[in-house]
N, C-alpha and C positions, 0 to 999 in steps of 0.2 A: 504494500500500500504506500502510495506516495504521500509524503508529509507536506503540508502547506508551508510555504516559506512566508515569513512576515517581514515587512520592511521595518528596520530599526533606524531611527534618526536621532542625531544629537540636536541640541538646541540650535547650534549654528547651521547645520544642514536643514533642519526644519524651517528655520527662518529663510534660508536661501530658496528652498523649494516652494514654500507657501507665499512668499512675498510679504509676510508679516514681520514686523520688527521683533527683536528678541524680547523687548520689554512687554509687548502685547502678548507674545507667547507665554512669558512668565506669569503675567496677570491671569490669563485664561487657565493655565495649568494650576495655578494656586487656587483659583475659584473652584476648579473641579476636584481639588484635593489630591493632586498628583505631585509627588516630590520632584522638584526641578533643579536640584543642586548641580554643582559642576561635575562633569563626567557622566551625568545621567543620560540614558537613552530612552526614547519614547517610540511606541508603536503608532501606526496610523490610527488605530482605534482610540488610543489615549488622546491623541491630538484632536480627533473629530469630537470625542466626548467633551473635551475642554471647550471647543468652540461652539458646538451645536447643542450639547447636552446629552445625557444618557437617557434614551427613551424609556428603558425599563425602570430606571430609578424615578424618573419624572412621573410615569404612570402609576408606580407604587405610591408615591406621595399623594397623587390625586385621589387614588382609591381610599387611602387612609383618611384624607380630609372629608371625602363624601361619607365614609362610614361614621366618622365622628359627628358630622352634622346630623346624620340619621339617628344616631344614639341620643343626641341632645333633643331633637324633635320628639322622640319617643318619651324621653324623661319629662319633657314639658307637657305632653299629652296626658301622661299618667299622674300629673301634678306632683312629681317628685322634686321639682325645682321651685325655688321661691324667687319671684321677681325682685330685682334690686330695689325698686321703689318701695315694696312692702317691707323689706329689711330696713331701709332707711327710715321709714315711718315708725317701725317698731322701736328702733334705737332712739329716735327722737322722742317718742312718747314715753319711753322708759327712763331716759336720762335727763330730759328737760327739767323735771321738778328738782332733781338733785343739783343740776347746774345752776338753776335759779336760787336754790338755797345757798350754795357756795358763794354765788355772786352777791347775795344780800348780807353775808356775814361781816364784811368790813364795816358797814354802817352800824351794825348792831354791836360789834365787839370793840370798836376803836376806843370808846371811853373806858371799857373794862381793861383793855390791854395797857393803855398808857393814859391814866386820868389827868396827868399834868399837861399832856400835849396830844389830844385825840386826833388832830389833823395829821400829825406826823405818823401816828400809828395807822391811820386810815390809808395814807399813801403807801406804806409798806404792805399792808393787808391787801390793798387793791392790786399791787404788783404781784403778790403771791397768787391771788385768785386768777389773774390774767395768765400767769405761767401755768398754773394747775389746769385751767380749763383749756387753753389753747395748745399747750405743748404736751402735757402729760396724758390727756385722755384721748386725743386723736379722734374726736367725734365729728360727724358731719356738721357743716356750718349751720344747718337748720336746727340742730340740737343746742348749739352754743349761742344762737341769736336770742333776742328778747330784749336785752339791754345793750344799746350801742355804746361801745367804749370810746371815750374821747381821747385825744392825743395826750392830754394831761394825765389821765388815768394810766395810759400805757407807759408813759415815761416815769410815773411814780410821783409826780408833783402833787402836793396836797391840794385837795379840792373841798370846798365848803358845801355841805348839803344839810338838809333839815334834820338828818339823823345824827349829825355830829354835834357834840356839845361845845359850846363856846367856853374859852378859858375865862375863869373868873378874874375880874380885875380888882385889885385891892386898892 
């Protein structure tokens, strides 16, 4: 039985035969996952797969994607999946009362924390609440909304509100 002979090309000879630059060949071979270091040789099949793509590999990827889409549609029909909006609404309704409670604490606690300077205590408590709600909990914006934070509250500057007690003047 006669054995098929395959043409083996180096990067230089492949560049000369194809008319493509060595850099373009390197880029295509790298994208195809073919090792293209110095002294390496390539078959015509490897070069074609690098430029055109491997039909078997591409069709396998397409079949996998279609199968995954079909599985997701089946899960959705069987009500095994929860829509993102429902999850967001659940998280918001669950955590919003807690977030509002934490946000109301600086006004209620500032006079207890530092009776001599409640405004200073309020500034630090506001900064803590902002960091806790925004950075630590990673909740959706809808759960954190309710009270809009001003630039002064975000920077920690003292702010006067009806809940803070005024310093007694002697």
